[in-house]
VEXDREN-2710 file (C-alpha; in Angstrom, 1 decimal):
% VEXDREN-2710
k/r/px/py/pz
1/MET/35.1/55.9/102.5
2/ARG/38.5/57.1/101.1
3/TYR/36.9/59.9/99.1
4/LEU/35.1/61.1/102.3
5/ILE/38.5/61.3/104.1
6/LEU/40.0/63.2/101.2
7/PHE/37.1/65.8/101.3
8/THR/37.6/66.3/105.1
9/SER/41.2/66.7/104.7
10/PHE/41.0/69.4/102.1
11/LEU/38.5/71.4/104.2
12/VAL/41.4/71.8/106.8
13/ILE/43.6/72.9/104.0
14/GLN/40.9/75.5/102.9
15/GLY/41.1/77.2/106.2
16/LEU/44.8/77.8/105.8
17/VAL/44.8/79.5/102.4
18/PHE/43.1/82.4/100.7
19/SER/42.8/81.2/97.1
20/GLN/40.5/79.1/95.2
21/ILE/41.0/75.5/95.8
22/ARG/40.9/72.7/93.1
23/LYS/40.2/69.2/94.1
24/ASP/40.3/66.2/91.9
25/ILE/38.1/63.3/93.0
26/ASN/37.7/59.7/91.8
27/PHE/35.1/57.4/93.2
28/ILE/33.2/54.3/92.2
29/ASN/29.6/54.6/90.9
30/GLU/27.7/51.7/89.6
31/GLY/30.9/49.8/89.4
32/ARG/32.7/52.3/87.2
33/SER/35.4/54.7/88.2
34/ARG/34.2/58.3/87.9
35/GLU/36.2/61.6/87.9
36/VAL/35.1/65.1/88.8
37/ILE/37.1/68.3/89.4
38/VAL/35.6/70.5/92.2
39/SER/36.6/74.2/92.6
40/ILE/36.0/75.8/96.0
41/PRO/35.9/79.5/96.3
42/SER/38.3/81.0/99.0
43/LYS/35.5/82.9/100.8
44/ALA/33.6/81.3/103.8
45/ALA/30.2/79.7/102.9
46/PRO/27.2/82.1/102.8
47/LEU/24.8/81.7/105.7
48/GLU/22.5/79.5/103.6
49/GLY/25.5/77.5/102.1
50/TYR/27.3/77.4/98.9
51/PRO/25.4/77.3/95.7
52/ILE/26.8/74.9/93.1
53/VAL/27.1/75.0/89.3
54/PHE/27.8/71.8/87.3
55/MET/29.5/72.5/83.9
56/LEU/29.3/69.5/81.5
57/HIS/31.8/69.1/78.6
58/GLY/31.0/68.0/75.0
59/THR/31.7/64.8/73.0
60/SER/35.5/63.8/73.4
61/GLY/35.9/66.2/76.2
62/ASP/36.6/65.8/79.9
63/ALA/36.4/67.8/83.1
64/SER/39.8/69.7/82.4
65/VAL/38.4/71.2/79.3
66/PHE/35.8/73.4/81.0
67/TYR/37.7/73.8/84.2
68/ASN/40.3/75.9/82.3
69/ASN/39.7/79.1/80.4
70/LYS/35.8/78.8/80.2
71/GLY/35.0/81.3/82.9
72/TRP/32.9/79.3/85.4
73/LYS/35.5/78.7/88.2
74/GLU/36.4/82.5/88.0
75/LEU/32.9/83.4/88.3
76/GLY/32.6/80.9/91.2
77/GLN/35.2/82.8/93.0
78/GLU/33.8/86.0/92.4
79/LYS/30.2/85.1/93.3
80/ASN/31.2/82.7/96.0
81/PHE/29.7/79.4/94.6
82/ILE/31.2/75.9/94.0
83/THR/31.9/74.8/90.5
84/VAL/31.8/71.0/89.6
85/PHE/33.2/69.7/86.4
86/PRO/32.4/66.0/85.8
87/SER/34.0/63.7/83.3
88/SER/31.9/61.4/81.2
89/LEU/32.7/57.8/80.2
90/LYS/33.9/56.6/76.9
91/TRP/31.4/54.9/74.6
92/CYS/31.3/53.2/71.1
93/PHE/28.8/55.0/68.9
94/VAL/28.3/55.7/65.2
95/GLU/28.5/59.1/63.7
96/GLY/28.2/60.0/60.1
97/GLY/28.6/56.3/59.4
98/VAL/32.0/56.1/61.3
99/VAL/32.4/54.1/64.5
100/LYS/33.9/56.2/67.1
101/ILE/35.0/55.6/70.8
102/GLN/34.9/58.9/72.6
103/THR/33.5/60.4/75.8
104/ARG/29.8/61.2/75.9
105/PHE/27.2/61.8/78.6
106/ASN/24.4/59.3/78.7
107/CYS/21.4/61.0/77.1
108/GLY/19.6/61.0/73.8
109/GLY/22.6/62.2/71.9
110/LEU/24.5/59.1/72.7
111/LEU/21.5/56.6/72.9
112/ASP/20.5/57.3/69.2
113/SER/23.8/56.2/67.9
114/ILE/25.3/53.9/70.6
115/CYS/26.9/50.6/69.4
116/PRO/24.6/47.7/70.3
117/GLN/27.1/45.9/72.4
118/GLU/27.5/49.0/74.7
119/ILE/23.7/49.0/75.7
120/PRO/24.2/46.5/78.7
121/LYS/27.0/48.7/79.9
122/LEU/24.9/52.0/80.2
123/VAL/25.2/53.7/83.5
124/ASP/23.0/56.5/85.0
125/ASP/25.0/59.9/84.7
126/ILE/22.3/61.6/86.7
127/GLY/22.9/59.2/89.5
128/PHE/26.7/60.1/89.2
129/PHE/25.7/63.8/89.6
130/ARG/23.6/63.0/92.6
131/LYS/26.4/61.1/94.4
132/THR/28.6/64.0/93.7
133/VAL/26.3/66.5/95.4
134/ASN/25.9/64.1/98.3
135/LEU/29.6/63.8/98.6
136/LEU/29.9/67.6/98.6
137/LYS/27.2/67.8/101.3
138/ASP/29.1/65.4/103.5
139/SER/31.9/68.0/103.9
140/LEU/30.6/71.4/103.0
141/LYS/27.5/73.5/103.7
142/ILE/25.4/73.5/100.5
143/ASN/22.4/75.6/99.5
144/GLU/20.1/72.9/98.2
145/ASP/17.8/75.5/96.5
146/LYS/20.7/76.8/94.4
147/ILE/22.1/73.8/92.5
148/PHE/22.4/74.5/88.8
149/ILE/23.8/72.8/85.7
150/SER/25.2/74.0/82.3
151/GLY/26.7/72.2/79.4
152/PHE/28.1/72.3/75.9
153/SER/27.1/70.2/72.8
154/ASN/26.6/66.7/74.2
155/GLY/26.7/68.3/77.6
156/SER/23.9/70.6/76.6
157/SER/21.8/67.8/75.5
158/MET/22.5/66.2/78.8
159/ILE/21.4/69.4/80.9
160/HIS/18.0/69.1/79.0
161/LYS/17.7/65.5/80.2
162/VAL/18.7/66.5/83.7
163/ALA/15.9/69.2/83.6
164/MET/13.4/66.5/82.6
165/ASP/14.5/63.8/85.2
166/ALA/16.1/65.7/88.1
167/GLY/14.3/68.9/88.7
168/ASP/14.1/67.8/92.3
169/LEU/17.8/68.4/92.7
170/PHE/18.8/70.9/90.0
171/LYS/16.9/74.2/90.1
172/GLY/17.9/75.6/86.6
173/ALA/19.7/74.4/83.5
174/ALA/21.4/76.3/80.6
175/GLY/23.6/75.1/77.7
176/SER/24.9/75.9/74.3
177/SER/25.0/74.0/71.0
178/ALA/22.5/71.0/71.5
179/PRO/18.7/71.0/72.3
180/LEU/16.5/68.6/74.1
181/HIS/16.7/65.3/72.4
182/GLU/13.6/63.4/71.5
183/LEU/14.7/60.4/73.4
184/ASP/14.9/62.6/76.5
185/SER/11.4/64.2/76.0
186/ILE/9.1/63.3/79.0
187/GLU/6.8/65.2/81.1
188/PRO/9.0/66.3/84.2
189/LYS/7.7/65.8/87.6
190/ASN/9.5/69.0/88.6
191/ARG/9.9/71.5/85.8
192/ILE/12.7/74.0/86.1
193/PRO/13.9/76.9/84.0
194/ILE/16.1/76.2/80.9
195/TRP/18.0/78.4/78.5
196/TYR/19.4/77.0/75.2
197/VAL/21.9/78.9/72.9
198/VAL/22.9/78.2/69.5
199/GLY/25.2/80.1/66.9
200/THR/24.4/80.8/63.3
201/LYS/27.7/79.4/62.3
202/ASP/27.4/76.2/64.3
203/ASP/28.1/73.6/61.6
204/ARG/26.4/70.7/63.5
205/TYR/23.0/72.4/62.5
206/PHE/23.8/72.8/58.8
207/THR/21.6/71.4/56.2
208/PRO/21.6/71.4/52.2
209/ASN/19.3/74.4/52.5
210/PHE/21.6/76.1/55.1
211/PRO/25.1/74.7/54.3
212/LYS/27.2/77.6/55.8
213/GLU/25.0/79.6/58.2
214/LEU/21.7/79.4/60.0
215/PRO/18.9/82.0/59.3
216/PHE/19.0/85.0/61.5
217/GLY/16.6/87.5/59.7
218/GLY/13.1/88.0/61.2
219/ASP/12.1/85.0/63.2
220/SER/12.9/82.5/60.7
221/ILE/15.2/80.5/63.0
222/LEU/12.0/79.5/64.9
223/VAL/10.7/77.8/61.8
224/TYR/14.0/76.2/61.1
225/HIS/14.4/74.9/64.8
226/LYS/10.5/74.2/65.2
227/VAL/10.8/70.6/66.0
228/ALA/13.3/70.9/68.8
229/LEU/11.5/74.0/70.3
230/ASN/8.1/72.6/70.2
231/ARG/9.4/69.5/71.9
232/ALA/10.9/71.6/74.7
233/LEU/7.8/73.8/75.0
234/ALA/5.6/70.7/75.3
235/CYS/7.7/69.3/78.1
236/GLN/7.9/72.5/79.9
237/GLY/4.0/72.9/79.8
238/LEU/4.1/76.2/77.8
239/THR/2.1/77.7/75.2
240/ASP/3.8/79.0/71.9
241/ASN/3.4/82.7/72.9
242/TYR/6.8/84.4/73.4
243/LYS/8.5/87.6/74.1
244/LYS/11.6/88.6/72.2
245/ILE/14.8/90.6/73.2
246/GLU/16.8/91.6/70.1
247/THR/20.2/93.2/69.3
248/ASN/22.1/93.4/66.1
249/ASN/23.9/90.0/66.9
250/ASN/21.5/88.3/69.3
251/LYS/17.9/87.2/69.5
252/THR/16.6/85.7/72.7
253/TYR/13.0/84.3/72.8
254/ILE/11.3/83.9/76.1
255/TRP/8.4/81.4/76.6
256/SER/6.7/81.8/80.1
257/GLU/3.0/81.4/79.5
258/CYS/1.7/78.2/81.2
259/LYS/-0.9/76.0/79.5
260/PRO/-4.2/76.0/81.4
261/GLY/-4.0/74.0/84.6
262/VAL/-0.3/73.4/84.2
263/LYS/2.5/74.3/86.6
264/CYS/5.0/75.4/83.8
265/ALA/8.7/76.6/83.9
266/PRO/10.2/79.1/81.5
267/TYR/12.1/78.2/78.4
268/LEU/14.6/80.6/76.7
269/PHE/16.2/80.1/73.3
270/SER/19.0/82.5/71.9
271/ILE/20.6/82.5/68.5
272/ASN/24.0/84.4/68.3
273/LYS/25.0/85.7/65.0
274/GLY/28.5/84.5/63.9
275/GLN/28.9/82.0/66.8
276/THR/30.4/78.7/65.8
277/HIS/30.1/75.4/67.7
278/GLU/31.4/76.7/70.9
279/TYR/30.6/77.5/74.5
280/PRO/30.5/81.3/74.4
281/ASN/32.2/83.0/77.5
282/GLY/32.6/86.6/76.5
283/ILE/36.3/86.0/75.1
284/ASN/35.7/83.6/72.4
285/TYR/32.4/85.3/71.5
286/PRO/30.8/88.5/73.0
287/PHE/27.9/86.5/74.7
288/ASN/29.2/85.7/78.1
289/ALA/27.4/82.5/79.0
290/PRO/28.6/82.0/82.5
291/THR/27.6/85.5/83.7
292/LEU/24.2/85.5/81.8
293/PHE/23.4/81.9/83.0
294/TRP/24.3/82.8/86.5
295/ASP/21.9/85.7/86.5
296/PHE/19.2/83.6/84.8
297/PHE/19.7/80.7/87.4
298/ASN/19.1/83.2/90.3
299/GLN/16.3/85.3/88.6
300/PRO/14.5/83.4/85.9
301/PRO/11.5/84.9/84.2
302/LYS/8.3/84.7/86.0
303/THR/5.6/82.5/84.5
304/SER/2.0/83.4/83.9
305/ILE/-1.2/81.4/83.6
306/VAL/-3.4/81.4/80.5
307/THR/-6.9/82.6/81.3
308/SER/-8.2/82.5/77.8
309/VAL/-8.4/79.9/75.1
310/GLU/-5.3/77.9/75.0
311/SER/-2.7/78.5/72.2
312/ASN/-2.2/76.3/69.4
313/LYS/-1.3/72.7/70.4
314/VAL/1.9/71.2/69.4
315/PHE/1.5/67.9/67.5
316/GLU/4.0/65.9/69.2
317/PRO/2.9/63.2/71.6
318/ASN/5.2/62.5/74.5
319/ILE/6.8/59.0/74.9
320/PHE/7.9/57.7/78.3
321/PRO/9.9/56.0/79.6
322/ASN/12.5/56.3/76.8
323/PRO/14.7/54.2/76.7
324/SER/12.5/51.3/78.0
325/SER/12.7/47.5/78.3
326/ASP/9.1/46.4/78.5
327/LYS/6.6/49.0/77.6
328/ILE/6.2/52.7/76.6
329/SER/3.4/55.1/77.2
330/VAL/2.3/57.5/74.6
331/ILE/0.6/60.7/76.0
332/ASN/-2.0/62.4/73.7
333/ASN/-1.2/66.2/73.9
334/PHE/-2.9/67.2/70.7
335/GLY/-6.6/67.1/71.8
336/THR/-9.4/64.6/72.6
337/GLY/-12.2/63.8/70.2
338/ILE/-9.8/62.7/67.6
339/ASN/-8.9/59.1/66.6
340/TRP/-5.3/58.4/66.0
341/THR/-3.1/55.5/64.9
342/VAL/0.2/54.4/66.4
343/GLU/2.9/52.5/64.4
344/ILE/6.2/51.0/65.5
345/LEU/8.6/50.9/62.6
346/ASP/12.2/49.3/62.6
347/MET/15.4/51.1/61.1
348/ASN/14.3/49.7/57.6
349/ASN/11.0/51.5/57.8
350/LYS/9.1/48.1/58.3
351/ILE/6.0/48.4/60.4
352/ILE/6.4/46.0/63.5
353/ASN/3.2/47.0/65.3
354/LYS/0.1/49.1/64.5
355/SER/-2.9/50.1/66.6
356/THR/-5.9/52.4/66.4
357/ILE/-6.7/54.6/69.3
358/GLN/-10.1/56.3/69.9
359/ASP/-10.3/59.6/71.8
360/MET/-7.8/58.6/74.7
361/ASP/-5.4/60.6/76.8
362/PHE/-2.8/58.0/76.6
363/THR/-2.0/54.5/75.5
364/ASN/0.5/51.8/76.7
365/ILE/2.4/49.8/74.1
366/ASP/4.0/46.4/74.9
367/ILE/7.6/46.3/73.4
368/THR/8.8/43.2/75.2
369/HIS/8.7/41.3/71.9
370/LEU/11.2/43.8/70.2
371/SER/14.9/43.2/70.0
372/ARG/17.3/45.8/71.5
373/GLY/17.8/48.7/69.4
374/LEU/16.3/51.9/67.9
375/TYR/12.8/52.2/66.7
376/PHE/10.5/54.8/65.2
377/LEU/7.0/55.7/66.7
378/LYS/4.7/57.2/64.1
379/VAL/1.5/58.8/65.3
380/GLN/-1.2/60.0/62.9
381/ASN/-4.6/61.5/63.6
382/THR/-7.8/61.6/61.4
383/GLU/-7.0/65.2/60.5
384/GLY/-3.9/64.2/58.6
385/LYS/-1.4/65.5/61.1
386/SER/1.6/63.0/61.9
387/SER/4.6/62.9/64.1
388/ILE/7.6/60.5/64.0
389/GLN/9.8/60.0/67.1
390/ARG/12.5/57.6/68.1
391/PHE/12.8/55.3/71.1
392/LEU/15.3/53.0/72.4
393/LYS/14.5/49.3/73.4
394/ILE/17.0/48.3/76.0
END
């Protein structure tokens, strides 16, 4: 209860000063010590309560990285909302063949490269966020309809996972420099608006074909980034029809058309010319993410419902839960009346399991016999289309 006492005490202090208040909080969650920085505006809470914006750091960062000089706490003071800066835990993972021990949030961007000995130690970062919100609600008046989340790099990957798993709590998500990871791709119970931003000079996206800069001309970035975008559109329940807002240095694509019979949520994707691997805040790059994201959170694009023939389907079956310990379910989202095969392959491309499915909406696959680790799921239909996705057995 110590942290509740700390929160109660700083509320008394808040009434005596007229400037923004920083509070560093430590508490135990799932047996691990967790840290978060909370910034409270000096103004009294709005009648409906304070909105909240979480800001998640990237790999090797911590709460203080985005508390300072990124623009969120300053905007919180101006617009009268609370800003929350959580720190992730340190994990062992392999990147580029090199073993590293650095901070990362627990999402697909960690799970696809985590060292095997760390898997039993994994904790639920979304549970950590929920406990933080509950802690704030114990001492402050909170507007539960305006709890949002933003992130950078690994933090951006994490906000996508939050959108998939915690749409009951968070009402909007926006991030820079990492998309929805395939291990986090599920059908959300509560879809929320998402905005994802990347820069043409973000070296994390470079390939042999694009070794120095991502394509910006025309709509070529949609082809380059097709897999990640299609994954997000499928999870958001959207068709592939979009609107575009374009300037000399920015292109923003807006998907807001629901598939027939689906309650969808909008998805935005922006590419900024010349932006490197960074969280743009209007100072390091002209795109002011805090201000633009805040407006987006409060006024997301309205969705519409398809009344004619559905748009082209994305050939990317959904897998859930992922990771899993006993079974995975594969949802057929590429049309009925088609037979398809499902194969599980190990990291050496060896087929572990193979089955043929005839005209089904979904199939369950038992994975209890698999050892812990990363596997590939290959789906192919009789028309020759195929998809390969990763899943983690824990």
